[in-house]
KEDRENVEX-429926 format. One record per atom (N, C-alpha, C, CB): residue in one letter; chain; atom name; x negated, y negated, z. Coordinates in Angstrom, 2 decimals, decimal comma. Last residue first. Glycine has a CB too. Layout:
<atoms>
  residu  chaine  atome       c1       c2       c3
       a       A     CA        X        Y        Z
...
</atoms>
This chain:
<atoms>
  residu  chaine  atome       c1       c2       c3
       x       A      N   -12,18    80,69    11,13
       x       A     CA   -12,28    80,79     9,80
       x       A      C   -13,01    82,08     9,36
       x       A     CB   -12,93    79,60     9,31
       x       A      N   -14,53    78,39    12,71
       x       A     CA   -13,12    79,43    13,49
       x       A      C   -13,24    80,79    12,01
       x       A     CB   -10,74    78,13    13,54
       x       A      N   -14,41    76,28    11,27
       x       A     CA   -15,59    76,96    11,08
       x       A      C   -15,09    78,29    11,57
       x       A     CB   -16,88    76,36    11,83
       x       A      N   -12,27    75,11    11,55
       x       A     CA   -12,12    75,59    10,51
       x       A      C   -13,58    76,62    10,62
       x       A     CB   -11,89    74,42     9,35
       x       A      N   -13,16    74,17    14,04
       x       A     CA   -11,46    75,40    14,21
       x       A      C   -11,69    75,81    12,57
       x       A     CB    -9,15    74,27    14,61
       x       A      N   -14,25    72,18    13,44
       x       A     CA   -15,05    73,43    13,61
       x       A      C   -14,16    74,49    13,68
       x       A     CB   -15,93    73,44    14,81
       x       A      N   -13,06    70,35    11,95
       x       A     CA   -14,00    71,14    11,38
       x       A      C   -14,53    72,33    12,45
       x       A     CB   -15,13    70,17    10,90
       x       A      N    -9,35    70,42    12,90
       x       A     CA   -10,65    70,07    12,87
       x       A      C   -11,82    71,25    12,13
       x       A     CB   -10,93    69,77    14,39
       x       A      N    -6,28    69,70    11,97
       x       A     CA    -7,38    70,87    11,62
       x       A      C    -8,70    70,16    11,14
       x       A     CB    -6,82    71,96    10,33
       x       A      N    -3,15    68,72    12,85
       x       A     CA    -4,68    68,12    12,31
       x       A      C    -5,58    69,32    13,00
       x       A     CB    -5,21    66,22    13,02
       x       A      N    -0,59    70,04    13,45
       x       A     CA    -0,60    69,07    12,30
       x       A      C    -2,52    68,75    12,01
       x       A     CB     0,50    67,41    12,87
       x       A      N    -2,30    73,42    14,44
       x       A     CA    -1,37    72,41    14,68
       x       A      C    -1,50    71,45    13,19
       x       A     CB    -1,78    71,57    16,21
       x       A      N    -3,16    76,29    13,46
       x       A     CA    -3,81    74,66    14,58
       x       A      C    -3,31    73,83    14,82
       x       A     CB    -4,78    73,77    14,30
       x       A      N    -1,17    77,98    12,33
       x       A     CA    -2,35    78,68    13,87
       x       A      C    -3,05    77,55    14,70
       x       A     CB    -3,99    79,75    13,22
       x       A      N     0,71    76,09    11,39
       x       A     CA     0,89    77,21    11,94
       x       A      C     0,02    77,28    13,57
       x       A     CB     0,42    78,25    10,80
       x       A      N    -1,36    75,18     9,67
       x       A     CA    -0,63    74,22    11,00
       x       A      C     0,07    75,13    11,59
       x       A     CB     0,44    72,89    10,66
       x       A      N    -2,69    77,51     8,50
       x       A     CA    -3,56    76,79     9,24
       x       A      C    -2,93    76,15    10,37
       x       A     CB    -4,20    75,87     8,47
       x       A      N     0,27    77,50     6,89
       x       A     CA    -1,03    78,65     7,47
       x       A      C    -1,08    77,77     8,57
       x       A     CB    -2,77    78,97     6,50
       x       A      N     0,19    75,03     5,53
       x       A     CA     1,33    75,64     5,93
       x       A      C     0,62    76,79     7,42
       x       A     CB     2,10    76,53     4,33
       x       A      N    -2,17    75,77     3,56
       x       A     CA    -2,16    74,36     4,28
       x       A      C    -1,03    74,92     5,79
       x       A     CB    -1,29    72,78     2,92
       x       A      N    -1,08    78,33     2,21
       x       A     CA    -2,04    78,03     3,07
       x       A      C    -2,35    77,04     3,70
       x       A     CB    -2,80    78,21     2,72
       x       A      N     1,09    76,56     1,03
       x       A     CA     1,19    77,92     1,33
       x       A      C     0,46    78,26     2,44
       x       A     CB     0,82    78,69     0,30
       x       A      N    -0,38    74,79    -0,70
       x       A     CA     0,97    74,84     0,22
       x       A      C     0,86    75,48     1,10
       x       A     CB     2,12    75,27    -0,25
       x       A      N    -1,60    76,31    -2,56
       x       A     CA    -2,65    75,60    -1,72
       x       A      C    -1,37    75,18    -0,33
       x       A     CB    -3,58    73,95    -2,77
       x       A      N     0,42    77,73    -3,94
       x       A     CA    -0,49    78,69    -3,13
       x       A      C    -1,44    77,69    -2,16
       x       A     CB    -1,50    79,72    -4,26
       x       A      N     1,34    75,72    -5,21
       x       A     CA     2,08    76,25    -3,88
       x       A      C     0,83    76,98    -3,24
       x       A     CB     3,55    77,41    -4,17
       x       A      N    -1,06    74,80    -7,06
       x       A     CA    -0,49    74,22    -5,79
       x       A      C     0,77    74,87    -5,26
       x       A     CB    -0,21    72,79    -5,99
       x       A      N    -0,86    77,13    -8,39
       x       A     CA    -1,97    76,82    -7,43
       x       A      C    -1,77    75,94    -6,56
       x       A     CB    -3,03    76,45    -7,96
       x       A      N     1,32    76,87    -9,81
       x       A     CA     1,37    78,67    -9,06
       x       A      C    -0,26    77,96    -8,13
       x       A     CB     1,00    80,83   -10,82
       x       A      N     0,99    74,67   -11,40
       x       A     CA     2,70    74,79   -10,02
       x       A      C     1,95    76,51    -9,26
       x       A     CB     5,41    75,28   -11,43
       x       A      N    -0,92    75,30   -12,84
       x       A     CA    -0,94    74,29   -11,79
       x       A      C    -0,21    73,94   -10,67
       x       A     CB    -0,90    73,46   -12,23
       x       A      N     0,33    77,69   -14,24
       x       A     CA    -0,32    77,94   -13,45
       x       A      C    -1,04    76,48   -12,37
       x       A     CB    -1,13    78,78   -14,25
       x       A      N     2,50    76,55   -16,27
       x       A     CA     2,49    77,02   -14,71
       x       A      C     1,84    77,21   -13,95
       x       A     CB     2,79    77,77   -14,42
       x       A      N     1,05    73,50   -17,66
       x       A     CA     1,09    74,49   -17,01
       x       A      C     1,61    75,47   -16,52
       x       A     CB     0,92    74,33   -16,62
       x       A      N     3,35    70,77   -19,04
       x       A     CA     2,22    71,32   -18,14
       x       A      C     2,09    72,60   -17,47
       x       A     CB     2,09    70,55   -17,19
       x       A      N     5,16    69,51   -20,90
       x       A     CA     3,47    70,86   -21,30
       x       A      C     2,59    71,16   -20,28
       x       A     CB     2,13    70,26   -22,47
       x       A      N     6,59    67,81   -20,01
       x       A     CA     7,28    69,15   -20,69
       x       A      C     6,02    69,55   -21,09
       x       A     CB     8,52    69,02   -22,01
       x       A      N     6,80    66,32   -16,47
       x       A     CA     6,33    66,78   -18,07
       x       A      C     6,55    67,75   -18,78
       x       A     CB     5,24    66,92   -18,27
       x       A      N     7,79    66,92   -13,84
       x       A     CA     9,02    65,98   -15,08
       x       A      C     7,89    65,69   -16,32
       x       A     CB     9,85    63,90   -14,30
       x       A      N     6,69    67,52   -12,64
       x       A     CA     7,95    68,82   -13,42
       x       A      C     8,44    68,24   -14,43
       x       A     CB     9,43    69,35   -12,52
       x       A      N     4,25    66,40   -11,43
       x       A     CA     4,48    67,26   -12,42
       x       A      C     5,60    67,62   -13,16
       x       A     CB     4,16    68,10   -12,06
       x       A      N     5,79    64,58    -9,71
       x       A     CA     5,26    64,02   -10,21
       x       A      C     4,96    65,31   -12,05
       x       A     CB     4,14    63,48    -8,99
       x       A      N     6,59    66,89    -7,62
       x       A     CA     7,85    66,37    -8,44
       x       A      C     7,10    65,19    -9,91
       x       A     CB     9,08    65,27    -7,03
       x       A      N     3,37    68,10    -7,22
       x       A     CA     4,89    69,21    -8,14
       x       A      C     6,05    67,57    -8,02
       x       A     CB     5,95    71,46    -6,52
       x       A      N     2,68    65,64    -6,28
       x       A     CA     2,65    66,50    -6,88
       x       A      C     3,12    66,95    -7,80
       x       A     CB     2,68    66,92    -6,48
       x       A      N     4,63    65,82    -4,07
       x       A     CA     4,51    64,21    -4,88
       x       A      C     4,05    64,81    -6,19
       x       A     CB     3,16    62,83    -4,16
       x       A      N     3,14    67,55    -2,24
       x       A     CA     4,94    68,11    -2,80
       x       A      C     4,93    66,86    -3,92
       x       A     CB     6,74    67,93    -1,21
       x       A      N     0,84    67,55    -2,09
       x       A     CA     0,55    68,43    -2,74
       x       A      C     2,59    67,96    -2,98
       x       A     CB    -0,42    69,99    -2,01
       x       A      N     1,46    65,49     0,03
       x       A     CA     0,65    65,01    -1,02
       x       A      C     0,91    65,95    -2,70
       x       A     CB    -1,01    65,17    -0,33
       x       A      N     2,04    66,85     1,91
       x       A     CA     3,11    65,59     0,67
       x       A      C     2,64    64,79    -0,10
       x       A     CB     3,97    64,49     1,23
       x       A      N     0,14    67,67     2,48
       x       A     CA     1,43    68,52     2,07
       x       A      C     2,30    67,57     1,54
       x       A     CB     2,18    69,32     3,27
       x       A      N    -1,39    66,06     3,71
       x       A     CA    -2,34    66,45     2,43
       x       A      C    -1,31    67,73     1,85
       x       A     CB    -4,27    67,06     2,94
       x       A      N    -0,14    65,41     5,68
       x       A     CA    -0,37    64,07     4,71
       x       A      C    -0,82    64,64     3,18
       x       A     CB    -1,77    62,96     5,41
       x       A      N     0,18    67,77     7,10
       x       A     CA     1,54    66,70     7,05
       x       A      C     1,33    65,80     5,51
       x       A     CB     1,49    65,36     8,69
       x       A      N    -2,75    67,83     7,67
       x       A     CA    -2,39    69,03     6,96
       x       A      C    -0,56    67,93     6,25
       x       A     CB    -2,23    70,92     8,45
       x       A      N    -5,89    66,52     8,17
       x       A     CA    -4,01    65,92     8,16
       x       A      C    -3,19    66,62     7,93
       x       A     CB    -3,49    64,94     7,23
       x       A      N    -8,76    67,92     8,88
       x       A     CA    -7,87    67,65     7,83
       x       A      C    -6,43    67,59     8,46
       x       A     CB    -8,00    68,73     6,69
       x       A      N   -11,50    65,29     9,73
       x       A     CA    -9,76    66,76    10,10
       x       A      C    -9,15    66,52     8,58
       x       A     CB    -7,85    66,05    11,90
       x       A      N   -13,18    64,03    10,03
       x       A     CA   -13,26    64,54     9,16
       x       A      C   -12,66    65,87     8,85
       x       A     CB   -14,22    64,42     9,08
       x       A      N   -12,39    62,64    12,39
       x       A     CA   -12,67    61,97    11,08
       x       A      C   -13,02    62,60     9,58
       x       A     CB   -13,69    61,23    11,39
       x       A      N   -12,57    63,60    14,84
       x       A     CA   -11,89    63,32    14,22
       x       A      C   -11,58    62,56    12,48
       x       A     CB   -11,68    62,99    15,05
</atoms>
């Protein structure tokens, strides 16, 4: 489990980054597009494999 992805923790960090960067006036919208895409992909993994995704589960993709 050492190298597993803890989806809830990663999504929380993305949400924190979105909140922080939203306060900056000159941040490109591209950043928010990338963060949104990453969050959506992680939530899709969570729906398939649960909150903790192991490296062996990622190999199945």
